[in-house]
Structure formats: C-alpha cells, structure tokens
N, C-alpha and C positions, 0 to 999 in steps of 0.2 A: 788758403790752407785746406787740405783735405781733412775730413773728420776721421777720427780714430774709430776703429770697430767697437771700442768700448762705449762710445757715445752714440749709440743707435737711437736713443731717445725714448725707449719704452721700458718700463719697469721689468727687469729680467725675471722676477718671480712670477710674472704673468707671461706665459709662453705664447705671445701674440706677435704678429708683424706690426712694425711701426708705421702708422698711417699719418703721422705728423699733423700738418696743418689741416688736411681734409677732415680728420677725425675731430680735431679741435673745433673747426667750424661747425661740424655736426652737433657737437655738444652745445655750442652757442645757440644754434637754431632751436635746441630743446630747452632754452631758458636757463642753462647752467651759467653761473655768475663768474665771469672772467676775473673779477676783482679778487677772487680767492687765490690768485697767483701771488706768491710772496717773494719780494726781492731777496730775502735772506735764504731762499731755497735755490738761488742760482748756482749752477755747477760750472766751475771753471777748471783750467788745467791744474791750478794749485791745490784744489780740494777734491779733485777727481778720485784720487786713490782712496781717501777716507770714505767718500761717498760709495764707492764700489764695495768696500768692506762692510758698510752698513747694510747694503742690499743683500749681500751674501748671508748675513746673519738674520735677515728677514725682520729687521727692527726699524723700518722706516716709520717715523712718527708723523701724526697728523695734527697740524696746528689749528687753533681757533682763528677764524677770520674776524678781526675786530670790527670790520665794516658791517658785515651782515650777521654776525653772531652765530655762525655755524659752529657747532661743537664737534669735537672728535667723536667718532662713533664706529660701531662695528660695520662690517660689510661695505667698507670704502676701498676704493682702488685708486692708486696714484699713477698718473700718466706724465710723461716728460716730453716737452715739445721744444724744438730749436728756436731760440730767439735770434741768433745770428750764427756765424761760423764757429764762435768760441764758447757761447753761453747758451744753455737751455734751461727752462724753468719747469716747475711741476704744476700740475692742475689736478685737483682732487675732486672726485665725484662719488656720490653714493651709488653703489652697485647692488645687484641682487645677491642673495646669499651665496650662490654658487656661480662664479663668473665663468663664462664659457665663450667660445668663438661666436655662437649664435647671438649672444646678447649684443655684440658690437657689429657683427658682420651681416646679420640677416634681419629682414623685416619680421617682427614677432608674430604678425597676423597671418601672412601668406607663406612664410618660410622662404620667400625669394631673397636674393641678395638685396641689400639696401643701397642707397645712392652713393654712399662713401666707397664701398667696395667696388661698385660698378665703375666708378671713375678711376679707381686704382687698376682694375682689370682692363679698362680701356687704354690706359697708359702702357700697360704691359703688352697688350696685343697690337698696339699701334706701330707695327713694323712693316717693312716692305714685303717680307715673305707672307704676310697675312692678307695682302691686297688681292682683290678689292674687299674693303670692309663696309658692310651696310649696317645701318641703324634703323630700327623700327620704333617709333614712339606712339603710344596709344593712350587715349583718354576715354574712360568708361562713361557711357551716356546714362543719364537718369539716376545717378547715385544719390543726388540730393533729394529727388522725389522718393526714392526707396527709404532713405533715412527719415524723411519728413512724415511719411504715412505709416511705415512699418516699424520704425525705430532703428537705432544704430546697430543693434545685435543682428538684425536681418541684413542691414547694409554690410556688416562685416562678413557674413556668410556669402553675400553677393560678390564681394571682392575675392574671397577664397575660391569661389567658382571661376572667376576670371583668371586667377593665377593657375588653376588646374587646366583651363583651356589653353593658356599660353604654353604650359609645359607639354601638353599633348600635341601642340602644333609645331614645336621647334625640335631641332636636333640636340643631342646631348652636349655637343661642343658649343652651342649658342649660350650666351650669357643673358639671363633674364633677371630683371630687377624691378622693384617697386620704386618709381621715381618720385612720387608724391602721394597725396591723399587718394586721388582717383586716376593717377597716371602711372603707366608702366613703360618700360623701355627694354629693348632687346638688341644686343650686339651680335652681329653675324660675321665672323671672320671668313675670309676666302669666299665671299658671297657677292656676286654682281647684283645690280638692281633688279634684273628680271627674276632672279631666284628669290630675292626678298619679296617681290610682288606676289610670287606664288605662296610664300609663307603667309603674307597678309590675307590672301584669298582663303587659305586653309583656316586661318583664325576666324574669319567671318563665317565660313561654313560650319565650323565647330560651335560657334556662338548660336547659330540657328538650330543646331541639333540639341543643344543643351536645354533641357526642360526646366522651367521655373514655375513657381506657384502662380505668379501674376505678371510681373514685369519682365519682359525678355531682356537678355543680355546683348548689348550692342557696344562696339568699341570703334571710335574714330581712329584710324591708323594712318601714319605718315612715314615716308621712307626718305633717308638720306644716304648717300654712298660716297666713300673716299676711293678714288680709282688710281691716283698717282701719288708717288712718294712726296711730291711737293705740295699736295693738298693738305689742308688742316682737318684733323678729325673733328674739331669743334665746329667747323663749317658744315660737315655732314650732319652733326647733331642739330645744328640750327636749321638745316634744310628739312630734316625729319620733323622738327617741331612746327615749322611753318606749313609743311604739307599736311600735318595732322590738323592744325587749326583751320586750314583751308577746307579740308574734307568736312570738319565739324560744322563749318558755316554753311556750306552748300547742302549738306545732308540734314541740317537742323530740323526743317519742317517735316521731312520724311520720317526722321527718327521720332519726333513728337507725335506724328500721326500714328505711327506703329505702337507707341506706348499708350496713346489714348484708346486705340482700338482694343488693345489687350485688356485695359482696365474696364472698358465697356462690356466686353465679353464676360469678364468675371462678374461684373455688376448684374448683368442679365441672368447669369446663373443663380445669383442670390435672389433676384426678383421672382424667378420661377417658383421659388418656395412659397410664395404668397399669391394666392389666386387673384387674377385680374388686376394686380397692382400695376399702375401706370396704364390703365385701359383707355380706349378711345373716348368713352364718356367722361372720364376724368379730365382729359385734355380739352374736351369741348367745354366743360364747365370753366376751366381756366380761361379759355379764350373769350367766352361770353362775359364772364365777370370782369375781365380786363377791359373789354369794350364798354361795358356799362359804367365803369369807373373812369372812362375817358383817357385810358392810356394810349400813347402814340404807338405806331407800329413797331418801333424798335423795342419799346418796353414790353409789348405783347410777345414779341419773339423771345425776349429774355425770360418772360414769365413761363412760356412753354418749355424753354430749356431747363429752367429751374424745376418745373414740375417733373421732368424726366430724370434729373440728376441731383436733386437736393440732398439725398442721403447716400450718395455714392461711397461715402466713407464706410458703409456697412461691409465692404469687401475685406476690411481688416479685422472684423469682429468674428470670433469663432462661431461656426454655424450652430453648435449645440446651444450657445447662448441666445442666438436669434430665435431659435425654435423652442426654447425652454417653456414648459407648461407650468412648472411650479413657481411660486413667488421668488422674485429676484433678491439676492443678497445685496447689501450695501455696496460691496465691491463690484458686483455685476452691474448695478445701476450706474455707478461711476464710469464703468467701461462703456456702457451704451451712451452716456452723456458726452463722450468724446467724439461721437459721430459727426456733429456739425463742424468741429474743428478739423477733423481729418478730411471731410468733404471740402472744406475751405482750402486746405493745402493742395489737394488734388486739382480742384478747379482753377486755382490761382496759377498753376504750373503751365496750363495750356492757353494759348492766345484766344482760341475760339470759345473758351468758357470763363476766361478771366473776369468778364463783366458781371457774372452772377456769383462770384466767389463770396463776396460780402453778404449777399442775400442768403446763400446757403449757411453761412456762419450764423446768421440772424434768424434762421428758420424756427428755432425753438424758443425764441424770445416771446414774452407775453405782453399784451397791451398794458397791463397794470404794472409792469416792471419786475414781475416775480419769476420770469423765465431765465434761461441760461444760453450761452456762457457769459455774456457781458451784462446782463440785467438791464437791457434797453427797454424803453417804454414809449408807447404812443407813436408819434410821428418819427421818432428816432429809429424805429424799425423800418427797413426798406419796404415800400408799398408792395412789391412783388412777393416779398416774404409774408406779409400780412394776408395777401390774397391766397397764396398757395397753402398756407397753414390751415385756412378754413376749408378749402376744397379737399385737401388730402386727409384732413381729420374726419370729414364726412365719409369719404371713401373708405378710410380705415375702419370706421364703425360699422358700415353696412356690408363689408366683405368679410368672409370667414378667414380666420388666421389659425395657425397650428395651436396657438395658446389661448384662443377665446372663440366664443360663438358670436355670429353677427347680430347686430341690432336691426330691427325693422326701420325702414326709411323715416317714418314719423318719429320714432324714438330718437334716431340720430339727429334729426332736425331740432327736436326739443332740446337735446343736449347742446347743440350749436347755439341755440337761442339763449340758453341759460349761461353760457360762457361769454356772451356778448359783454364787452366792457371789462372783462377779466382776462381771459386768454386771447380773445379775438377783438379786432377793430370793429366797433359797432356799425360803422358805415358799410364795411365789407360784409358783415353778417346780414344786414338789412338788404343789400343788393343780391346776395346769394339766395336768401329766402324767397325773394321775388322771382328769381330765375326758376327755382324749383316749383313755385306756385303756378307760374305761367306754363311750365311744362306739364304739370298735372292737370291744369285747366280748371 
C-alpha cells in the first residue's frame, strides 16, 4: 500500500524535509534515547484525522518517559518516523531555542553538510544522467596531535581551515560534507576519475599554501567512481575509503616527518630567544656524564635526544610569558608547569622520539619527591632525566636569560651541590662535579 501524502512523517509545523530513518539513526548516534518512543503515540488510519487536526492547532503534547524520567520542557521538537507501511511513531528530542535547517542539516562547526544530508543528496543524485559520479574521501592528518598539544579550540579552528580549503578547491555544484570527526567527503556529479584526481591535486596544493602557526594542514585523500548505471554508489564510496586509508598508510612516515620538522623549526625559533641554549658544551657534558655513569650507547643516544628536546612543549606557551621579567602570577606558573606534559604528548606522537617521552615528562621531578607532575622520587625518576636536569640546570644558571642575570660558574656549581639529595640525584651531582673539576684542572 502506498503512503498517503498526509503521512510524510515529519511534524508539519517544522517546515523541513523528512529524512526518516537516516535522521533517526543520526539522533541515536548522538545518544538520544529511543526508549522515549511511546506505543500510545502510534498513528494509524483510524486516528490519522484527529492527529492532523491536533497538528494544525499546534497543540502536540510532550509526554514524560517513565523509563528515563525525561520531563516535558520548552524548546522540544517532535519528529515522526515510519515503523512500517501503516504505522509511524514519534520521537522527541530537545532542540535549540530557534529550530532551523542548519541545526539538522549542517555541521555546526564547519558549516558543511552533515552526514545525514550527504547521504540523502547522494541518493538524489545517483541517477544515470549524473554519471560518472566520483567521490573523494579525506582524513585530516595530525588532528589528534593538534588537540593534544594546543587544545580542542585550536583543533576546531584547524578543521574550519580544512573546510575552507575544500570549498576553495571544489565547484559550486559539488557536495561537500563533514563525514566524521576528522573525515570529510565530497560528491562530484558528472565527474570522471581523472577530473576527481585534479581536484585532489588542487586540495593538496591549497593545503600547502595555507599558512598555519605550527602544524601544517595535510589531508589523505582517496577517490572512488561510479561509471555505469549497474554500478552501486556504495561501492564507489567503499573504493574512496579504501584508497584514502591506503594513501594514509603509505604516506604515514612522510606526514609524520613533515609534522616533526615543522615542530622542530618552531622550537628552534623559541630557543633562539635564549642565548646558547642547547649549545655544544651542554651536549658534551651530557655525553661525558652518561659515559661516567656507565650508560650503554642506546641510553646515551636517548640522553642526547632528551637534552635537545626535553622542553619542546614551550612552543605552545605565549612568548611574552617565556620572556616575562616580572614575577609570575600563580596562573602563569601553572601554565609553565604544563610544559613537561605537553612535551610528553609531542614526543610520544613520533616513533623516533617515543623512547624519551616518559623522560621528558619526568624532567621536572625532584630526587626528594617534591617535583612535578607526578611527584616521583629517587630511582623512580628515569636516569636520563636525572642526568639532564643537572646539566641543564647548570647551563641555565650560567647563561644569561631575558629575565635574569647569569651566575658565575663557581656560584652555579655551589648551587648544584646544595641541591644534591633534594632536587638532584647525589650520584649524578658527584659525577658532574668531577667532570667540571677535571676540566678546570
């Protein structure tokens, strides 16, 4: 039996197109409770007329759900979904104060279409006269790193920039949507695979042109094409997804190398603000102290890497705070105390620095357990952290900084000695003082 026009399934007081099961599934994905569907709200042929009159009077009531205790409230909208050919049920959700097309049909962050509408548009355009139809699926690289070190607000701006690049790279008739958290999808009607590849190339070029503060925008892109009426559009979608993941796999190391290079360049810019930080003599002390304490070659290599990158998290700290000459406020001190944690997240992300991530996190721990962020003590602190903290503390004291005057080497050594057993490992301090003594002669 065909449905009557009256039973289109969407509340007529909301002037929207009925997306039926797709929209219902979308709500389920957003943790709306399907138990709120009430059997007494079923609409059949017998009570259809009364139901229609109730709608026209704009008096649809909202019932309390006995299972979850949801109370009737303002700013709620009722949707109707077909259960079968004869019956459809209502599903009530809390909405924003002013319900509009954008709430349901567009991604609120990027302004692109959402997945529900994209799938509806795909069905609409999946016709023979639109062939060939190509699909481009893209996955944004490095979003987790961005969120981890800069925060989700920065990550949101990152995604907005991606959306702008996609708009600039496509035609007006192309359908662009946010498919998931860091995934985007483009439907290109009347587009062969060769033309879709040109669009992919244009997206990549526009990504390279887009200037970012630290982390470059890169997107792994895959293509799928429906050429014949007998082909299934979902197969083209699957092809695009597989191609995207294939590209992401083979480009993974290249992408990570590019991200790491970008972070290092930013880090070096910060280090230039401090005279001779990370100088050759500093690395020499690290190497000599590692050998004196009988570290193997792998541990010495990790020690030198830690010496160079232990505070890479500084790249996320405002420069005015790093250079501030006045006493720091409590809030500013807490901000600086986040450096080991941010350094840990950055170093953990890359395979070539993963081994020193825990040592960077432990860099500000004290031998007596009064350090941060975990309050580790004595041997629980990684050895390379204990070594590097002594050498870098000495270097920090004898080198000029924008916010302090340097100490004489003897004064710095006295301070290192005084902190033995408190901030520093006594054995490490003892070995370091011997190295300095031998050097002076």
